[in-house]
Gaussian input, Z-matrix of N, CA and C with variables (Angstrom, degrees):
# hf/3-21g

backbone

0 1
 N
 C     1     B1
 C     2     B2     1     A1
 N     3     B3     2     A2     1     D1
 C     4     B4     3     A3     2     D2
 C     5     B5     4     A4     3     D3
 N     6     B6     5     A5     4     D4
 C     7     B7     6     A6     5     D5
 C     8     B8     7     A7     6     D6
 N     9     B9     8     A8     7     D7
 C    10    B10     9     A9     8     D8
 C    11    B11    10    A10     9     D9
 N    12    B12    11    A11    10    D10
 C    13    B13    12    A12    11    D11
 C    14    B14    13    A13    12    D12
 N    15    B15    14    A14    13    D13
 C    16    B16    15    A15    14    D14
 C    17    B17    16    A16    15    D15
 N    18    B18    17    A17    16    D16
 C    19    B19    18    A18    17    D17
 C    20    B20    19    A19    18    D18
 N    21    B21    20    A20    19    D19
 C    22    B22    21    A21    20    D20
 C    23    B23    22    A22    21    D21
 N    24    B24    23    A23    22    D22
 C    25    B25    24    A24    23    D23
 C    26    B26    25    A25    24    D24
 N    27    B27    26    A26    25    D25
 C    28    B28    27    A27    26    D26
 C    29    B29    28    A28    27    D27
 N    30    B30    29    A29    28    D28
 C    31    B31    30    A30    29    D29
 C    32    B32    31    A31    30    D30
 N    33    B33    32    A32    31    D31
 C    34    B34    33    A33    32    D32
 C    35    B35    34    A34    33    D33
 N    36    B36    35    A35    34    D34
 C    37    B37    36    A36    35    D35
 C    38    B38    37    A37    36    D36
 N    39    B39    38    A38    37    D37
 C    40    B40    39    A39    38    D38
 C    41    B41    40    A40    39    D39
 N    42    B42    41    A41    40    D40
 C    43    B43    42    A42    41    D41
 C    44    B44    43    A43    42    D42
 N    45    B45    44    A44    43    D43
 C    46    B46    45    A45    44    D44
 C    47    B47    46    A46    45    D45
 N    48    B48    47    A47    46    D46
 C    49    B49    48    A48    47    D47
 C    50    B50    49    A49    48    D48
 N    51    B51    50    A50    49    D49
 C    52    B52    51    A51    50    D50
 C    53    B53    52    A52    51    D51
 N    54    B54    53    A53    52    D52
 C    55    B55    54    A54    53    D53
 C    56    B56    55    A55    54    D54
 N    57    B57    56    A56    55    D55
 C    58    B58    57    A57    56    D56
 C    59    B59    58    A58    57    D57
 N    60    B60    59    A59    58    D58
 C    61    B61    60    A60    59    D59
 C    62    B62    61    A61    60    D60
 N    63    B63    62    A62    61    D61
 C    64    B64    63    A63    62    D62
 C    65    B65    64    A64    63    D63
 N    66    B66    65    A65    64    D64
 C    67    B67    66    A66    65    D65
 C    68    B68    67    A67    66    D66
 N    69    B69    68    A68    67    D67
 C    70    B70    69    A69    68    D68
 C    71    B71    70    A70    69    D69
 N    72    B72    71    A71    70    D70
 C    73    B73    72    A72    71    D71
 C    74    B74    73    A73    72    D72
 N    75    B75    74    A74    73    D73
 C    76    B76    75    A75    74    D74
 C    77    B77    76    A76    75    D75
 N    78    B78    77    A77    76    D76
 C    79    B79    78    A78    77    D77
 C    80    B80    79    A79    78    D78
 N    81    B81    80    A80    79    D79
 C    82    B82    81    A81    80    D80
 C    83    B83    82    A82    81    D81
 N    84    B84    83    A83    82    D82
 C    85    B85    84    A84    83    D83
 C    86    B86    85    A85    84    D84
 N    87    B87    86    A86    85    D85
 C    88    B88    87    A87    86    D86
 C    89    B89    88    A88    87    D87
 N    90    B90    89    A89    88    D88
 C    91    B91    90    A90    89    D89
 C    92    B92    91    A91    90    D90
 N    93    B93    92    A92    91    D91
 C    94    B94    93    A93    92    D92
 C    95    B95    94    A94    93    D93
 N    96    B96    95    A95    94    D94
 C    97    B97    96    A96    95    D95
 C    98    B98    97    A97    96    D96
 N    99    B99    98    A98    97    D97
 C   100   B100    99    A99    98    D98
 C   101   B101   100   A100    99    D99
 N   102   B102   101   A101   100   D100
 C   103   B103   102   A102   101   D101
 C   104   B104   103   A103   102   D102
 N   105   B105   104   A104   103   D103
 C   106   B106   105   A105   104   D104
 C   107   B107   106   A106   105   D105
 N   108   B108   107   A107   106   D106
 C   109   B109   108   A108   107   D107
 C   110   B110   109   A109   108   D108
 N   111   B111   110   A110   109   D109
 C   112   B112   111   A111   110   D110
 C   113   B113   112   A112   111   D111
 N   114   B114   113   A113   112   D112
 C   115   B115   114   A114   113   D113
 C   116   B116   115   A115   114   D114
 N   117   B117   116   A116   115   D115
 C   118   B118   117   A117   116   D116
 C   119   B119   118   A118   117   D117
 N   120   B120   119   A119   118   D118
 C   121   B121   120   A120   119   D119
 C   122   B122   121   A121   120   D120
 N   123   B123   122   A122   121   D121
 C   124   B124   123   A123   122   D122
 C   125   B125   124   A124   123   D123
 N   126   B126   125   A125   124   D124
 C   127   B127   126   A126   125   D125
 C   128   B128   127   A127   126   D126
 N   129   B129   128   A128   127   D127
 C   130   B130   129   A129   128   D128
 C   131   B131   130   A130   129   D129
 N   132   B132   131   A131   130   D130
 C   133   B133   132   A132   131   D131
 C   134   B134   133   A133   132   D132
 N   135   B135   134   A134   133   D133
 C   136   B136   135   A135   134   D134
 C   137   B137   136   A136   135   D135
 N   138   B138   137   A137   136   D136
 C   139   B139   138   A138   137   D137
 C   140   B140   139   A139   138   D138
 N   141   B141   140   A140   139   D139
 C   142   B142   141   A141   140   D140
 C   143   B143   142   A142   141   D141
 N   144   B144   143   A143   142   D142
 C   145   B145   144   A144   143   D143
 C   146   B146   145   A145   144   D144
 N   147   B147   146   A146   145   D145
 C   148   B148   147   A147   146   D146
 C   149   B149   148   A148   147   D147
 N   150   B150   149   A149   148   D148
 C   151   B151   150   A150   149   D149
 C   152   B152   151   A151   150   D150
 N   153   B153   152   A152   151   D151
 C   154   B154   153   A153   152   D152
 C   155   B155   154   A154   153   D153
 N   156   B156   155   A155   154   D154
 C   157   B157   156   A156   155   D155
 C   158   B158   157   A157   156   D156
 N   159   B159   158   A158   157   D157
 C   160   B160   159   A159   158   D158
 C   161   B161   160   A160   159   D159
 N   162   B162   161   A161   160   D160
 C   163   B163   162   A162   161   D161
 C   164   B164   163   A163   162   D162
 N   165   B165   164   A164   163   D163
 C   166   B166   165   A165   164   D164
 C   167   B167   166   A166   165   D165
 N   168   B168   167   A167   166   D166
 C   169   B169   168   A168   167   D167
 C   170   B170   169   A169   168   D168
 N   171   B171   170   A170   169   D169
 C   172   B172   171   A171   170   D170
 C   173   B173   172   A172   171   D171
 N   174   B174   173   A173   172   D172
 C   175   B175   174   A174   173   D173
 C   176   B176   175   A175   174   D174
 N   177   B177   176   A176   175   D175
 C   178   B178   177   A177   176   D176
 C   179   B179   178   A178   177   D177
 N   180   B180   179   A179   178   D178
 C   181   B181   180   A180   179   D179
 C   182   B182   181   A181   180   D180
 N   183   B183   182   A182   181   D181
 C   184   B184   183   A183   182   D182
 C   185   B185   184   A184   183   D183
 N   186   B186   185   A185   184   D184
 C   187   B187   186   A186   185   D185
 C   188   B188   187   A187   186   D186
 N   189   B189   188   A188   187   D187
 C   190   B190   189   A189   188   D188
 C   191   B191   190   A190   189   D189
 N   192   B192   191   A191   190   D190
 C   193   B193   192   A192   191   D191
 C   194   B194   193   A193   192   D192
 N   195   B195   194   A194   193   D193
 C   196   B196   195   A195   194   D194
 C   197   B197   196   A196   195   D195
 N   198   B198   197   A197   196   D196
 C   199   B199   198   A198   197   D197
 C   200   B200   199   A199   198   D198
 N   201   B201   200   A200   199   D199
 C   202   B202   201   A201   200   D200
 C   203   B203   202   A202   201   D201
 N   204   B204   203   A203   202   D202
 C   205   B205   204   A204   203   D203
 C   206   B206   205   A205   204   D204
 N   207   B207   206   A206   205   D205
 C   208   B208   207   A207   206   D206
 C   209   B209   208   A208   207   D207
 N   210   B210   209   A209   208   D208
 C   211   B211   210   A210   209   D209
 C   212   B212   211   A211   210   D210
 N   213   B213   212   A212   211   D211
 C   214   B214   213   A213   212   D212
 C   215   B215   214   A214   213   D213
 N   216   B216   215   A215   214   D214
 C   217   B217   216   A216   215   D215
 C   218   B218   217   A217   216   D216
 N   219   B219   218   A218   217   D217
 C   220   B220   219   A219   218   D218
 C   221   B221   220   A220   219   D219
 N   222   B222   221   A221   220   D220
 C   223   B223   222   A222   221   D221
 C   224   B224   223   A223   222   D222
 N   225   B225   224   A224   223   D223
 C   226   B226   225   A225   224   D224
 C   227   B227   226   A226   225   D225
 N   228   B228   227   A227   226   D226
 C   229   B229   228   A228   227   D227
 C   230   B230   229   A229   228   D228
 N   231   B231   230   A230   229   D229
 C   232   B232   231   A231   230   D230
 C   233   B233   232   A232   231   D231
 N   234   B234   233   A233   232   D232
 C   235   B235   234   A234   233   D233
 C   236   B236   235   A235   234   D234
 N   237   B237   236   A236   235   D235
 C   238   B238   237   A237   236   D236
 C   239   B239   238   A238   237   D237
 N   240   B240   239   A239   238   D238
 C   241   B241   240   A240   239   D239
 C   242   B242   241   A241   240   D240
 N   243   B243   242   A242   241   D241
 C   244   B244   243   A243   242   D242
 C   245   B245   244   A244   243   D243
 N   246   B246   245   A245   244   D244
 C   247   B247   246   A246   245   D245
 C   248   B248   247   A247   246   D246
 N   249   B249   248   A248   247   D247
 C   250   B250   249   A249   248   D248
 C   251   B251   250   A250   249   D249
 N   252   B252   251   A251   250   D250
 C   253   B253   252   A252   251   D251
 C   254   B254   253   A253   252   D252
 N   255   B255   254   A254   253   D253
 C   256   B256   255   A255   254   D254
 C   257   B257   256   A256   255   D255
 N   258   B258   257   A257   256   D256
 C   259   B259   258   A258   257   D257
 C   260   B260   259   A259   258   D258
 N   261   B261   260   A260   259   D259
 C   262   B262   261   A261   260   D260
 C   263   B263   262   A262   261   D261

   B1=1.4535
   B2=1.5282
   B3=1.3268
   B4=1.4617
   B5=1.5249
   B6=1.3372
   B7=1.4667
   B8=1.5316
   B9=1.3216
   B10=1.4693
   B11=1.5241
   B12=1.3141
   B13=1.4616
   B14=1.5179
   B15=1.3265
   B16=1.4543
   B17=1.5221
   B18=1.3055
   B19=1.4544
   B20=1.5290
   B21=1.3212
   B22=1.4669
   B23=1.5208
   B24=1.3197
   B25=1.4588
   B26=1.5210
   B27=1.3217
   B28=1.4598
   B29=1.5269
   B30=1.3223
   B31=1.4602
   B32=1.5140
   B33=1.3345
   B34=1.4592
   B35=1.5258
   B36=1.3334
   B37=1.4592
   B38=1.5220
   B39=1.3339
   B40=1.4606
   B41=1.5237
   B42=1.3402
   B43=1.4559
   B44=1.5224
   B45=1.3274
   B46=1.4604
   B47=1.5217
   B48=1.3109
   B49=1.4627
   B50=1.5120
   B51=1.3159
   B52=1.4515
   B53=1.5261
   B54=1.3193
   B55=1.4531
   B56=1.5147
   B57=1.3247
   B58=1.4645
   B59=1.5142
   B60=1.3370
   B61=1.4557
   B62=1.5323
   B63=1.3177
   B64=1.4661
   B65=1.5174
   B66=1.3226
   B67=1.4607
   B68=1.5265
   B69=1.3360
   B70=1.4636
   B71=1.5252
   B72=1.3256
   B73=1.4649
   B74=1.5245
   B75=1.3280
   B76=1.4706
   B77=1.5202
   B78=1.3287
   B79=1.4516
   B80=1.5220
   B81=1.3308
   B82=1.4662
   B83=1.5228
   B84=1.3244
   B85=1.4666
   B86=1.5220
   B87=1.3250
   B88=1.4613
   B89=1.5277
   B90=1.3319
   B91=1.4626
   B92=1.5325
   B93=1.3309
   B94=1.4676
   B95=1.5224
   B96=1.3226
   B97=1.4575
   B98=1.5207
   B99=1.3167
   B100=1.4622
   B101=1.5228
   B102=1.3276
   B103=1.4579
   B104=1.5332
   B105=1.3261
   B106=1.4633
   B107=1.5298
   B108=1.3399
   B109=1.4534
   B110=1.5175
   B111=1.3473
   B112=1.4632
   B113=1.5300
   B114=1.3304
   B115=1.4588
   B116=1.5181
   B117=1.3202
   B118=1.4525
   B119=1.5183
   B120=1.3337
   B121=1.4618
   B122=1.5201
   B123=1.2984
   B124=1.4593
   B125=1.5211
   B126=1.3287
   B127=1.4550
   B128=1.5234
   B129=1.3206
   B130=1.4599
   B131=1.5219
   B132=1.3348
   B133=1.4616
   B134=1.5197
   B135=1.3340
   B136=1.4667
   B137=1.5161
   B138=1.3299
   B139=1.4584
   B140=1.5183
   B141=1.3221
   B142=1.4619
   B143=1.5297
   B144=1.3228
   B145=1.4579
   B146=1.5146
   B147=1.3244
   B148=1.4669
   B149=1.5213
   B150=1.3038
   B151=1.4577
   B152=1.5226
   B153=1.3220
   B154=1.4547
   B155=1.5271
   B156=1.3242
   B157=1.4582
   B158=1.5236
   B159=1.3178
   B160=1.4635
   B161=1.5326
   B162=1.3317
   B163=1.4590
   B164=1.5246
   B165=1.3126
   B166=1.4558
   B167=1.5245
   B168=1.3193
   B169=1.4621
   B170=1.5196
   B171=1.3205
   B172=1.4579
   B173=1.5116
   B174=1.3171
   B175=1.4655
   B176=1.5187
   B177=1.3259
   B178=1.4608
   B179=1.5235
   B180=1.3170
   B181=1.4555
   B182=1.5242
   B183=1.3305
   B184=1.4529
   B185=1.5209
   B186=1.2914
   B187=1.4527
   B188=1.5150
   B189=1.3155
   B190=1.4627
   B191=1.5162
   B192=1.3340
   B193=1.4590
   B194=1.5272
   B195=1.3305
   B196=1.4568
   B197=1.5194
   B198=1.3223
   B199=1.4592
   B200=1.5171
   B201=1.3251
   B202=1.4535
   B203=1.5251
   B204=1.3108
   B205=1.4642
   B206=1.5253
   B207=1.3033
   B208=1.4572
   B209=1.5239
   B210=1.3016
   B211=1.4595
   B212=1.5301
   B213=1.3377
   B214=1.4582
   B215=1.5230
   B216=1.3230
   B217=1.4578
   B218=1.5186
   B219=1.3317
   B220=1.4567
   B221=1.5195
   B222=1.3256
   B223=1.4571
   B224=1.5150
   B225=1.3246
   B226=1.4561
   B227=1.5219
   B228=1.3413
   B229=1.4592
   B230=1.5241
   B231=1.3244
   B232=1.4645
   B233=1.5128
   B234=1.3131
   B235=1.4492
   B236=1.5106
   B237=1.3226
   B238=1.4574
   B239=1.5158
   B240=1.3293
   B241=1.4470
   B242=1.5113
   B243=1.3080
   B244=1.4543
   B245=1.5189
   B246=1.3287
   B247=1.4562
   B248=1.5171
   B249=1.3314
   B250=1.4441
   B251=1.5064
   B252=1.3097
   B253=1.4578
   B254=1.5249
   B255=1.2908
   B256=1.4539
   B257=1.5269
   B258=1.3066
   B259=1.4736
   B260=1.5098
   B261=1.3216
   B262=1.4642
   B263=1.5060
   A1=109.60
   A2=116.35
   A3=121.77
   A4=110.84
   A5=116.82
   A6=119.13
   A7=109.59
   A8=117.44
   A9=121.70
   A10=113.13
   A11=116.96
   A12=121.21
   A13=112.72
   A14=118.41
   A15=121.35
   A16=112.05
   A17=117.51
   A18=120.71
   A19=110.90
   A20=116.71
   A21=121.45
   A22=111.08
   A23=117.20
   A24=121.52
   A25=110.80
   A26=116.41
   A27=119.83
   A28=111.32
   A29=117.28
   A30=120.45
   A31=110.05
   A32=117.10
   A33=120.65
   A34=111.27
   A35=117.25
   A36=121.02
   A37=109.44
   A38=116.20
   A39=120.97
   A40=111.42
   A41=116.90
   A42=121.15
   A43=113.35
   A44=117.39
   A45=120.20
   A46=112.31
   A47=116.72
   A48=119.65
   A49=113.65
   A50=117.37
   A51=120.36
   A52=112.39
   A53=116.62
   A54=119.80
   A55=113.25
   A56=117.51
   A57=121.88
   A58=109.88
   A59=116.37
   A60=118.80
   A61=107.40
   A62=117.70
   A63=121.40
   A64=112.13
   A65=116.56
   A66=120.18
   A67=111.50
   A68=116.29
   A69=120.13
   A70=110.69
   A71=116.79
   A72=121.01
   A73=110.81
   A74=117.35
   A75=121.02
   A76=110.50
   A77=116.97
   A78=121.68
   A79=111.07
   A80=116.98
   A81=120.98
   A82=109.55
   A83=117.39
   A84=121.37
   A85=111.82
   A86=116.45
   A87=120.91
   A88=112.49
   A89=116.60
   A90=120.56
   A91=114.21
   A92=118.04
   A93=119.63
   A94=110.04
   A95=116.39
   A96=119.00
   A97=110.09
   A98=115.82
   A99=121.71
   A100=112.71
   A101=118.63
   A102=120.24
   A103=112.10
   A104=118.09
   A105=122.26
   A106=112.88
   A107=116.29
   A108=120.55
   A109=109.67
   A110=117.11
   A111=121.48
   A112=112.01
   A113=116.65
   A114=119.57
   A115=110.95
   A116=114.74
   A117=122.24
   A118=106.82
   A119=116.02
   A120=121.80
   A121=109.87
   A122=116.25
   A123=122.26
   A124=107.80
   A125=118.09
   A126=122.05
   A127=110.82
   A128=115.62
   A129=120.37
   A130=111.59
   A131=116.36
   A132=120.39
   A133=112.89
   A134=117.12
   A135=119.53
   A136=114.37
   A137=117.14
   A138=120.06
   A139=113.74
   A140=116.83
   A141=121.38
   A142=110.41
   A143=115.52
   A144=120.49
   A145=109.15
   A146=115.41
   A147=122.14
   A148=106.82
   A149=115.74
   A150=121.59
   A151=108.06
   A152=116.61
   A153=122.05
   A154=109.76
   A155=114.47
   A156=122.07
   A157=108.20
   A158=115.92
   A159=121.15
   A160=109.08
   A161=116.55
   A162=119.41
   A163=111.37
   A164=115.18
   A165=120.50
   A166=108.30
   A167=116.18
   A168=122.47
   A169=106.60
   A170=115.62
   A171=118.91
   A172=108.88
   A173=117.18
   A174=121.79
   A175=111.86
   A176=117.91
   A177=121.00
   A178=110.54
   A179=115.39
   A180=120.94
   A181=108.57
   A182=116.75
   A183=120.96
   A184=107.99
   A185=114.89
   A186=124.04
   A187=105.56
   A188=117.66
   A189=123.03
   A190=109.53
   A191=116.43
   A192=120.99
   A193=108.73
   A194=115.93
   A195=122.16
   A196=109.01
   A197=116.09
   A198=122.57
   A199=105.62
   A200=116.44
   A201=121.04
   A202=109.48
   A203=115.12
   A204=121.38
   A205=108.01
   A206=117.46
   A207=120.37
   A208=108.80
   A209=117.53
   A210=124.51
   A211=113.46
   A212=118.03
   A213=121.13
   A214=109.03
   A215=115.92
   A216=122.21
   A217=107.37
   A218=117.53
   A219=122.35
   A220=106.49
   A221=116.12
   A222=121.58
   A223=109.40
   A224=116.10
   A225=121.54
   A226=108.67
   A227=116.74
   A228=122.09
   A229=108.55
   A230=116.75
   A231=122.54
   A232=108.18
   A233=115.80
   A234=118.94
   A235=106.82
   A236=117.06
   A237=119.68
   A238=109.30
   A239=115.54
   A240=122.10
   A241=108.91
   A242=117.58
   A243=121.58
   A244=112.41
   A245=117.11
   A246=121.03
   A247=110.21
   A248=116.89
   A249=122.29
   A250=112.57
   A251=116.71
   A252=122.48
   A253=110.27
   A254=118.06
   A255=122.43
   A256=110.59
   A257=116.55
   A258=121.39
   A259=107.09
   A260=116.44
   A261=119.85
   A262=109.60
   D1=132.12
   D2=179.58
   D3=-79.92
   D4=142.35
   D5=172.56
   D6=-62.67
   D7=153.08
   D8=-177.98
   D9=-58.61
   D10=-37.24
   D11=-176.13
   D12=-73.90
   D13=-20.41
   D14=-174.58
   D15=-61.86
   D16=-40.45
   D17=179.83
   D18=-59.50
   D19=-43.03
   D20=179.41
   D21=-63.59
   D22=-44.75
   D23=-179.77
   D24=-64.33
   D25=-43.88
   D26=-179.45
   D27=-66.78
   D28=-32.84
   D29=175.35
   D30=-63.64
   D31=-42.30
   D32=177.89
   D33=-62.32
   D34=-38.73
   D35=176.47
   D36=-62.33
   D37=-45.30
   D38=-178.24
   D39=-62.20
   D40=-30.89
   D41=-178.47
   D42=-76.23
   D43=-2.05
   D44=178.69
   D45=-72.54
   D46=-7.29
   D47=178.48
   D48=83.40
   D49=20.07
   D50=179.59
   D51=-88.65
   D52=-0.79
   D53=-178.16
   D54=79.21
   D55=15.31
   D56=179.11
   D57=-101.20
   D58=136.39
   D59=169.91
   D60=-102.36
   D61=-176.22
   D62=-176.65
   D63=-57.53
   D64=-45.45
   D65=-179.17
   D66=-65.67
   D67=-38.53
   D68=178.01
   D69=-61.64
   D70=-45.83
   D71=-179.30
   D72=-61.13
   D73=-43.79
   D74=177.48
   D75=-63.03
   D76=-40.53
   D77=-179.52
   D78=-64.33
   D79=-42.75
   D80=178.31
   D81=-59.65
   D82=-46.17
   D83=-179.29
   D84=-64.52
   D85=-42.47
   D86=-177.37
   D87=-67.75
   D88=-26.58
   D89=-174.92
   D90=-102.63
   D91=6.97
   D92=178.33
   D93=-56.20
   D94=139.85
   D95=176.25
   D96=-138.76
   D97=170.26
   D98=-173.59
   D99=-60.39
   D100=-31.80
   D101=-178.58
   D102=-68.54
   D103=-17.82
   D104=179.13
   D105=-91.04
   D106=-5.67
   D107=179.03
   D108=-68.75
   D109=133.10
   D110=-178.44
   D111=-107.72
   D112=-47.99
   D113=-177.34
   D114=-171.64
   D115=168.27
   D116=174.20
   D117=-117.31
   D118=128.36
   D119=-177.92
   D120=-119.66
   D121=150.17
   D122=175.40
   D123=-96.43
   D124=119.86
   D125=-178.26
   D126=-65.84
   D127=127.60
   D128=176.85
   D129=-71.56
   D130=-26.89
   D131=-177.47
   D132=-82.38
   D133=-43.69
   D134=-172.55
   D135=-112.71
   D136=-13.91
   D137=-177.11
   D138=80.20
   D139=3.14
   D140=-178.23
   D141=-86.57
   D142=159.12
   D143=173.04
   D144=-80.76
   D145=136.27
   D146=174.45
   D147=-113.87
   D148=131.07
   D149=179.59
   D150=-103.08
   D151=121.04
   D152=-173.89
   D153=-104.62
   D154=128.96
   D155=176.50
   D156=-122.75
   D157=153.68
   D158=176.16
   D159=-129.85
   D160=75.21
   D161=179.40
   D162=-78.19
   D163=151.18
   D164=176.12
   D165=-86.51
   D166=130.17
   D167=178.66
   D168=-126.02
   D169=109.36
   D170=-174.28
   D171=66.70
   D172=-125.60
   D173=-179.72
   D174=-100.46
   D175=10.14
   D176=-176.66
   D177=-128.91
   D178=162.02
   D179=174.07
   D180=-103.18
   D181=142.84
   D182=173.84
   D183=-110.90
   D184=155.63
   D185=179.07
   D186=-103.45
   D187=115.19
   D188=-172.75
   D189=-122.06
   D190=120.12
   D191=177.34
   D192=-109.65
   D193=135.78
   D194=177.29
   D195=-122.96
   D196=136.22
   D197=171.08
   D198=-120.20
   D199=124.00
   D200=-179.02
   D201=-98.38
   D202=121.26
   D203=177.45
   D204=-118.82
   D205=167.16
   D206=177.17
   D207=-58.46
   D208=115.05
   D209=178.27
   D210=62.10
   D211=26.05
   D212=-178.70
   D213=-155.93
   D214=142.71
   D215=173.91
   D216=-125.36
   D217=125.49
   D218=176.78
   D219=-97.38
   D220=126.11
   D221=-174.34
   D222=-121.59
   D223=135.11
   D224=179.10
   D225=-133.40
   D226=117.94
   D227=176.15
   D228=-100.99
   D229=138.19
   D230=176.54
   D231=-142.88
   D232=156.48
   D233=167.70
   D234=-71.52
   D235=142.49
   D236=-179.79
   D237=-65.58
   D238=132.09
   D239=179.60
   D240=-127.32
   D241=157.50
   D242=178.52
   D243=-85.36
   D244=0.33
   D245=-178.69
   D246=-78.30
   D247=171.50
   D248=178.93
   D249=-64.76
   D250=173.68
   D251=-176.62
   D252=-101.88
   D253=59.14
   D254=-178.19
   D255=-80.56
   D256=144.09
   D257=171.16
   D258=-71.28
   D259=134.94
   D260=177.33
   D261=-120.13

């Protein structure tokens, strides 16, 4: 069973214009594997480690950052860009 807030968060992800709906976003997260891992970054804002993955979704790659907190995962989906990996 999904938490009540998950639907809202996944809707916000879908609204980023990446062509992902709620089910797609869940599927991408559930299927992450080691070969899609790109790098580990230290957040300038929070001091936390961010784990960056670049999974292929359809014919494109997405840039996915995860921050693992006690009983919480912060997820950020972006279109892959050639720019640096700055915290925004």
